[in-house]
C-alpha positions as CSV (number, residue, x, y, z in Angstrom):
1,X,33.8,-15.8,-13.2
2,X,35.2,-15.1,-9.7
3,X,33.9,-17.1,-6.8
4,X,31.4,-19.8,-6.2
5,X,27.7,-19.5,-6.8
6,X,25.2,-18.6,-4.1
7,X,22.3,-21.1,-4.1
8,X,18.7,-19.9,-4.2
9,X,15.5,-21.9,-3.5
10,X,12.2,-20.6,-4.7
11,X,8.9,-21.5,-2.9
12,X,5.9,-20.6,-4.9
13,X,6.0,-20.9,-8.7
14,X,3.1,-18.7,-9.7
15,X,3.2,-15.5,-11.7
16,X,5.8,-13.7,-9.6
17,X,7.9,-16.9,-9.1
18,X,7.9,-17.4,-12.9
19,X,9.1,-13.8,-13.3
20,X,11.9,-14.4,-10.9
21,X,13.1,-17.4,-12.9
22,X,12.9,-15.3,-16.1
23,X,15.0,-12.5,-14.6
24,X,17.6,-14.9,-13.2
25,X,17.9,-16.6,-16.6
26,X,17.7,-13.7,-19.0
27,X,20.0,-11.4,-16.9
28,X,22.3,-14.1,-15.7
29,X,25.4,-12.5,-17.2
30,X,24.7,-8.9,-16.0
31,X,23.9,-10.2,-12.5
32,X,27.2,-12.1,-12.4
33,X,29.1,-9.1,-13.6
34,X,27.6,-6.8,-11.0
35,X,28.0,-9.4,-8.2
36,X,31.4,-10.8,-9.2
37,X,29.9,-14.3,-8.8
38,X,26.8,-16.2,-10.0
39,X,23.4,-16.7,-8.4
40,X,22.3,-20.2,-9.0
41,X,18.6,-21.4,-8.8
42,X,19.0,-24.7,-7.1
43,X,15.4,-25.8,-6.3
44,X,11.8,-24.8,-6.8
45,X,8.8,-26.0,-4.7
46,X,5.2,-25.6,-5.5
47,X,2.0,-27.7,-5.0
48,X,1.3,-27.6,-8.7
49,X,4.2,-29.4,-10.4
50,X,2.4,-30.2,-13.7
51,X,1.7,-26.8,-15.2
52,X,4.1,-25.6,-17.8
53,X,5.3,-22.1,-16.8
54,X,7.1,-21.6,-20.1
55,X,10.6,-21.4,-18.7
56,X,13.4,-24.0,-18.9
57,X,14.3,-25.7,-15.7
58,X,17.5,-27.5,-16.7
59,X,19.5,-28.4,-13.6
60,X,16.8,-27.1,-11.2
61,X,15.1,-29.6,-8.9
62,X,11.3,-29.0,-9.0
63,X,8.9,-30.7,-6.6
64,X,6.3,-30.0,-4.0
65,X,8.5,-30.4,-0.9
66,X,9.0,-27.0,0.6
67,X,10.5,-28.3,3.8
68,X,13.2,-30.3,1.9
69,X,14.0,-27.2,-0.1
70,X,14.6,-25.2,3.1
71,X,16.8,-28.0,4.5
72,X,18.9,-28.4,1.3
73,X,22.4,-27.4,2.2
74,X,22.9,-26.0,-1.3
75,X,20.2,-23.4,-0.7
76,X,21.5,-20.3,1.1
77,X,18.6,-18.0,0.3
78,X,14.9,-19.0,0.4
79,X,12.5,-16.9,-1.7
80,X,8.9,-17.1,-0.2
81,X,6.3,-16.3,-2.8
82,X,3.3,-18.4,-1.6
83,X,1.4,-15.4,-0.2
84,X,-1.1,-15.4,2.6
85,X,-0.5,-15.7,6.3
86,X,-0.3,-19.2,7.8
87,X,1.8,-21.3,5.4
88,X,4.0,-18.4,4.6
89,X,4.7,-17.7,8.3
90,X,5.5,-21.3,8.9
91,X,7.9,-21.6,6.0
92,X,9.6,-18.3,6.7
93,X,10.2,-19.1,10.4
94,X,11.4,-22.6,9.4
95,X,13.9,-21.1,6.9
96,X,15.1,-18.6,9.5
97,X,15.5,-21.4,12.1
98,X,17.6,-23.4,9.6
99,X,19.9,-20.4,9.2
100,X,18.7,-19.4,5.8
101,X,18.2,-15.9,4.6
102,X,14.7,-15.1,3.3
103,X,13.4,-12.9,0.5
104,X,9.6,-12.3,0.3
105,X,7.1,-10.2,-1.5
106,X,4.5,-10.9,1.1
107,X,3.3,-7.6,2.6
108,X,0.4,-9.2,4.3
109,X,2.6,-11.6,6.2
110,X,5.0,-8.8,7.4
111,X,2.2,-6.4,8.2
112,X,0.7,-9.0,10.7
113,X,3.7,-11.1,11.8
114,X,6.7,-8.8,11.0
115,X,7.8,-8.3,14.6
116,X,8.0,-12.1,15.2
117,X,9.8,-12.7,11.9
118,X,12.4,-9.9,12.2
119,X,13.1,-10.9,15.8
120,X,13.7,-14.5,14.8
121,X,16.0,-13.4,12.0
122,X,18.0,-11.1,14.3
123,X,18.5,-14.0,16.8
124,X,19.7,-16.3,14.0
125,X,21.9,-13.7,12.3
126,X,20.1,-13.9,9.0
127,X,18.4,-11.3,6.8
128,X,14.8,-10.9,5.7
129,X,14.5,-8.7,2.5
130,X,11.1,-7.6,1.2
131,X,11.6,-4.8,-1.3
132,X,8.9,-6.3,-3.6
133,X,6.2,-6.2,-0.8
134,X,5.6,-2.4,-1.4
135,X,5.4,-0.7,-4.7
136,X,6.3,-3.7,-6.9
137,X,9.3,-2.6,-8.9
138,X,9.6,0.8,-7.3
139,X,12.7,0.8,-5.0
140,X,10.9,2.7,-2.2
141,X,11.9,0.5,0.7
142,X,15.6,0.6,-0.2
143,X,15.4,4.3,-0.6
144,X,13.7,4.7,2.8
145,X,16.2,2.4,4.4
146,X,19.3,3.9,2.9
147,X,18.9,6.8,0.5
148,X,16.7,8.9,2.9
149,X,18.2,7.6,6.1
150,X,19.8,10.9,7.0
151,X,16.3,12.5,7.2
152,X,13.7,12.7,9.8
153,X,10.7,11.7,7.7
154,X,7.8,14.2,8.2
155,X,5.1,12.6,6.0
156,X,4.4,10.2,3.2
157,X,1.4,10.0,0.9
158,X,1.0,7.1,-1.5
159,X,-1.1,5.5,-4.2
160,X,-0.2,2.0,-3.2
161,X,-2.7,-0.2,-5.0
162,X,-2.8,-0.4,-8.7
163,X,-6.3,-2.0,-8.9
164,X,-8.0,0.8,-7.1
165,X,-6.1,3.4,-9.1
166,X,-7.2,1.8,-12.3
167,X,-10.8,1.7,-11.2
168,X,-10.9,5.3,-10.2
169,X,-9.1,6.4,-13.4
170,X,-11.6,4.5,-15.5
171,X,-14.6,5.9,-13.5
172,X,-13.3,9.4,-14.3
173,X,-12.7,8.7,-18.0
174,X,-16.0,6.8,-18.7
175,X,-18.4,8.2,-16.2
176,X,-19.4,4.6,-15.3
177,X,-20.3,3.5,-11.8
178,X,-17.9,1.5,-9.6
179,X,-19.5,-1.9,-10.1
180,X,-19.3,-1.7,-13.9
181,X,-15.7,-0.6,-13.9
182,X,-14.7,-3.2,-11.4
183,X,-16.2,-5.9,-13.5
184,X,-14.2,-4.7,-16.5
185,X,-11.0,-4.6,-14.4
186,X,-11.7,-8.3,-13.4
187,X,-12.2,-9.3,-17.0
188,X,-8.9,-7.6,-17.9
189,X,-7.0,-9.2,-15.1
190,X,-6.4,-6.0,-13.2
191,X,-8.6,-7.1,-10.3
192,X,-9.0,-10.5,-8.5
193,X,-12.2,-12.6,-8.6
194,X,-12.5,-11.5,-5.0
195,X,-11.3,-7.9,-5.0
196,X,-11.9,-7.1,-1.4
197,X,-8.3,-6.8,-0.3
198,X,-7.8,-4.2,-3.0
199,X,-11.0,-2.2,-3.2
200,X,-11.5,-2.2,0.6
201,X,-8.1,-0.7,1.2
202,X,-6.6,-3.7,3.1
203,X,-3.7,-4.2,0.6
204,X,-2.8,-0.5,0.9
205,X,-3.0,-0.7,4.8
206,X,-0.5,-3.7,4.7
207,X,2.0,-1.6,2.7
208,X,1.4,1.5,4.9
209,X,2.2,-0.6,8.0
210,X,5.7,-1.3,6.6
211,X,6.3,2.2,5.4
212,X,5.2,3.7,8.7
213,X,7.7,1.4,10.6
214,X,10.5,2.5,8.3
215,X,9.6,6.2,8.3
216,X,9.0,6.7,12.0
217,X,10.3,3.6,13.8
218,X,6.7,2.9,14.8
219,X,5.8,-0.6,15.7
220,X,2.2,-1.4,14.7
221,X,0.0,-3.9,12.8
222,X,-2.2,-3.1,9.8
223,X,-5.3,-3.8,12.0
224,X,-4.6,-0.6,13.9
225,X,-4.7,1.6,10.8
226,X,-8.1,3.2,10.1
227,X,-9.0,2.0,6.6
228,X,-11.7,2.8,4.1
229,X,-12.0,1.5,0.5
230,X,-13.5,3.0,-2.7
231,X,-16.8,1.1,-3.0
232,X,-18.7,4.2,-2.0
233,X,-17.2,6.5,-4.6
234,X,-19.8,7.5,-7.2
235,X,-19.8,9.2,-10.7
236,X,-21.3,12.2,-8.9
237,X,-18.2,12.5,-6.7
238,X,-15.9,12.1,-9.7
239,X,-17.7,14.8,-11.8
240,X,-18.2,17.4,-9.1
241,X,-14.7,17.2,-7.7
242,X,-13.1,17.2,-11.1
243,X,-14.9,20.3,-12.1
244,X,-13.6,22.0,-9.0
245,X,-10.0,21.1,-9.6
246,X,-9.6,17.8,-7.6
247,X,-9.1,14.1,-8.3
248,X,-10.0,11.2,-6.1
249,X,-7.3,8.8,-5.2
250,X,-7.1,6.0,-2.6
251,X,-4.2,7.2,-0.5
252,X,-2.1,5.7,2.3
253,X,-1.1,8.6,4.5
254,X,1.3,8.7,7.4
255,X,2.6,11.8,9.3
256,X,4.8,12.5,12.3
257,X,3.3,14.6,15.1
258,X,5.7,15.9,17.7
259,X,4.3,17.4,20.9
260,X,5.6,20.3,22.8
261,X,7.2,17.8,25.2
262,X,9.0,16.1,22.3
263,X,6.7,13.1,22.4
264,X,5.9,11.5,19.1
265,X,2.6,10.3,17.8
266,X,1.9,8.8,14.4
267,X,-1.0,9.7,12.0
268,X,-1.7,6.7,9.7
269,X,-4.8,6.1,7.6
270,X,-6.0,4.7,4.3
271,X,-9.0,6.2,2.5
272,X,-10.3,7.9,-0.7
273,X,-8.9,11.4,-0.7
274,X,-9.4,14.5,-2.7
275,X,-6.1,16.0,-3.9
276,X,-5.5,19.0,-6.2
277,X,-5.5,18.0,-9.8
278,X,-2.2,20.0,-10.2
279,X,-0.3,17.8,-7.8
280,X,2.1,15.1,-9.0
281,X,0.2,12.3,-7.3
282,X,-3.0,13.4,-9.0
283,X,-1.4,12.7,-12.4
284,X,-0.7,9.0,-11.6
285,X,-3.3,7.1,-13.6
286,X,-4.1,3.5,-14.5
287,X,-2.5,0.7,-12.5
288,X,0.6,2.7,-11.6
289,X,1.7,3.4,-8.1
290,X,3.5,6.5,-6.6
291,X,4.7,7.4,-3.1
292,X,5.6,10.9,-2.1
293,X,8.0,11.2,0.9
294,X,8.9,14.4,2.6
295,X,12.1,14.5,4.6
296,X,13.3,17.4,6.8
297,X,16.6,17.6,4.9
298,X,15.8,16.4,1.4
299,X,12.4,18.0,1.1
300,X,9.8,16.4,-1.2
301,X,10.6,13.3,-3.2
302,X,8.4,11.1,-5.4
303,X,8.8,7.5,-6.3
304,X,6.8,6.3,-9.3
305,X,6.4,3.1,-11.3
306,X,4.6,-0.2,-11.8
307,X,3.3,-1.3,-8.4
308,X,2.6,-4.9,-9.4
309,X,2.9,-7.4,-12.2
310,X,5.2,-10.3,-13.0
311,X,8.4,-8.6,-14.2
312,X,8.4,-5.4,-12.1
313,X,7.9,-7.4,-8.9
314,X,10.4,-10.0,-9.9
315,X,12.9,-7.2,-10.5
316,X,12.6,-6.2,-6.9
317,X,12.9,-9.8,-5.6
318,X,16.1,-10.5,-7.6
319,X,17.5,-7.1,-6.4
320,X,17.0,-8.4,-2.8
321,X,18.7,-11.7,-3.7
322,X,21.7,-9.8,-5.0
323,X,21.9,-7.7,-1.8
324,X,21.8,-10.7,0.4
325,X,24.2,-12.7,-1.8
326,X,26.8,-9.9,-1.4
327,X,26.4,-10.1,2.4
328,X,26.8,-13.9,2.3
329,X,30.1,-13.4,0.4
330,X,31.2,-10.8,2.9
331,X,30.3,-13.2,5.7
332,X,28.2,-10.6,7.5
333,X,24.4,-10.2,7.6
334,X,22.4,-7.3,8.8
335,X,24.4,-4.5,7.1
336,X,21.3,-2.3,7.4
337,X,18.4,-2.9,9.8
338,X,15.5,-4.3,7.7
339,X,13.0,-1.6,9.0
340,X,15.6,1.2,8.8
341,X,15.7,1.6,12.6
342,X,17.7,-0.8,14.8
343,X,15.4,-3.1,16.6
344,X,16.0,-1.5,20.0
345,X,14.6,1.8,18.7
346,X,11.5,0.3,17.1
347,X,8.7,0.8,19.6
348,X,4.9,1.2,19.7
349,X,3.9,4.8,19.2
350,X,0.4,6.1,19.8
351,X,-1.7,6.8,16.8
352,X,-3.5,10.1,16.4
353,X,-7.2,9.4,16.6
354,X,-9.2,10.3,13.5
355,X,-11.4,12.6,15.6
356,X,-8.3,14.9,16.1
357,X,-7.6,15.3,12.4
358,X,-8.1,18.9,11.2
359,X,-8.9,19.5,7.5
360,X,-11.4,20.2,4.8
361,X,-14.1,17.7,3.8
362,X,-16.3,17.0,0.9
363,X,-19.8,16.0,2.0
364,X,-22.7,14.6,0.0
365,X,-26.1,14.8,1.7
366,X,-29.1,13.1,0.2
367,X,-32.2,15.1,1.3
368,X,-35.8,15.7,0.3
369,X,-36.2,18.7,-2.1
370,X,-38.1,20.8,0.5
371,X,-37.7,24.4,1.4
372,X,-35.5,25.0,4.4
373,X,-33.7,21.7,4.3
374,X,-30.3,23.2,3.2
375,X,-30.7,25.8,6.0
376,X,-31.2,23.1,8.6
377,X,-28.1,21.2,7.3
378,X,-26.1,24.4,7.4
379,X,-27.4,25.2,10.9
380,X,-26.2,21.8,12.3
381,X,-22.8,22.3,10.7
382,X,-22.5,25.8,12.1
383,X,-23.6,24.6,15.6
384,X,-20.5,22.3,15.5
385,X,-18.1,25.0,14.4
386,X,-18.0,23.8,10.7
387,X,-17.9,26.5,8.1
388,X,-19.3,26.0,4.5
389,X,-16.9,27.0,1.8
390,X,-19.2,26.1,-1.1
391,X,-22.4,24.3,-2.0
392,X,-22.9,22.5,-5.3
393,X,-26.1,21.4,-7.0
394,X,-25.7,21.2,-10.8
395,X,-28.1,20.4,-13.6
396,X,-28.1,16.6,-14.4
397,X,-26.3,15.8,-11.1
398,X,-29.0,17.4,-9.0
399,X,-31.9,15.5,-10.5
400,X,-34.3,14.0,-8.0
401,X,-33.7,10.5,-6.9
402,X,-36.4,8.0,-6.0
403,X,-38.7,9.4,-3.4
404,X,-38.0,13.0,-4.3
405,X,-34.5,13.2,-2.8
406,X,-31.6,15.2,-4.3
407,X,-27.8,15.1,-3.6
408,X,-26.4,18.3,-2.0
409,X,-22.6,18.6,-2.1
410,X,-20.9,20.7,0.5
411,X,-17.2,21.6,0.7
412,X,-16.3,22.6,4.3
413,X,-13.7,25.0,5.7
414,X,-11.0,23.2,7.8
415,X,-12.6,21.6,10.9
416,X,-11.8,19.0,13.4
417,X,-13.1,15.6,12.2
418,X,-14.6,14.7,15.5
419,X,-16.9,17.8,15.2
420,X,-17.7,16.9,11.6
421,X,-18.8,13.4,12.7
422,X,-20.9,14.7,15.5
423,X,-22.6,17.1,13.1
424,X,-23.2,14.3,10.5
425,X,-24.8,12.1,13.2
426,X,-27.3,14.9,13.9
427,X,-27.9,15.7,10.2
428,X,-28.4,12.0,9.3
429,X,-31.1,11.9,11.9
430,X,-33.2,14.6,10.3
431,X,-36.4,13.3,8.8
432,X,-35.6,15.1,5.5
433,X,-32.3,13.3,5.1
434,X,-32.9,10.0,3.4
435,X,-29.5,8.3,3.2
436,X,-26.2,8.4,5.2
437,X,-24.0,11.3,4.3
438,X,-20.8,10.5,2.3
439,X,-17.5,12.1,3.5
440,X,-14.3,12.3,1.6
441,X,-11.3,14.0,3.2
442,X,-9.3,16.6,1.3
443,X,-5.5,16.8,1.4
444,X,-4.2,20.1,0.0
445,X,-0.4,19.9,0.6
446,X,0.3,16.7,-1.5
């Protein structure tokens, strides 16, 4: 085999870390044949050194000393798989400071501290690779950074969280409420004991932050992205929208807005969304992920695959290791800017306020079953310039709730969201309306 091995140190020997070791061992020969030299796992560090991960570690030093791993001269690339913010940030910055390249799957870390980490890496002349942080085994980031680099990206829409997609798929197939399906997802291991990051949309917002930077050169943190989760989605929503040709998906959405003066603003948001059942994204079920990217030269593209899991994510981590190992052998890091745009052209760009969005909405009012109530609701919508496309009250679905209230479903014509919100504030203040109105946005061109 030509050439000396490139040494790898792994921090975090959990599910994904174990998968990385499996890929390095099982595919050792094919990796070496593709690289022209071997990758060698030198050290592993994890706080739990007693649990058997079911993989042989012959010739690999395994202890709980992450700092010693980073300082080891035989380690050229540090793989950070500890997750979270504080410890991961410290270890990543320490590795960079020691002149080590870093591979991470930690989207939360990069969504919050990415600017600091990438700046530090640029100063030290090392690479930070993070393909596994978005879409698991789907090569979406490498495609954005290289395969689609000739395009101005106009928009992207993505199912970026497998847990929420599994829950919504199961709700549709079984008719069960959110809480029951979530509990089953936890029992099956699809959802964490504390599922908040997933079901509240935070995980998807982390991923959308990175995609937005790569698509538009926009510098932002995930906290700036308007984010809603799926806790409020009900069997009523699933049934009514399915019958009218839609499916509900938790989408991360980003679009480029160019003003008449050439100024750019970015639309970025995460929320449950109605999309036509005929669209490709609507056909993505279970725990799978998919991201649709529209470029001004290539047109529509779709990236589909397993968005999480031991082996798909490990596949992306090891691909990053191979890319960096090649650069080490060439003696030159930074062949491609990590966020696609060179650092000087990454800059804050204003976000389009939600109030300015213009589109159709699905609204569910809960109101007393009294004469004239629907007319009052329609009147308030009309006073704010919002047209009604259709109203739905169907059999079992429209049965009276406690206190004599019934759900009334309205699909609107396209309207400005700010006007819709103003109308809903007035409607929710009516004495006949007994619960806050639910709103789900509709995306037609997905």
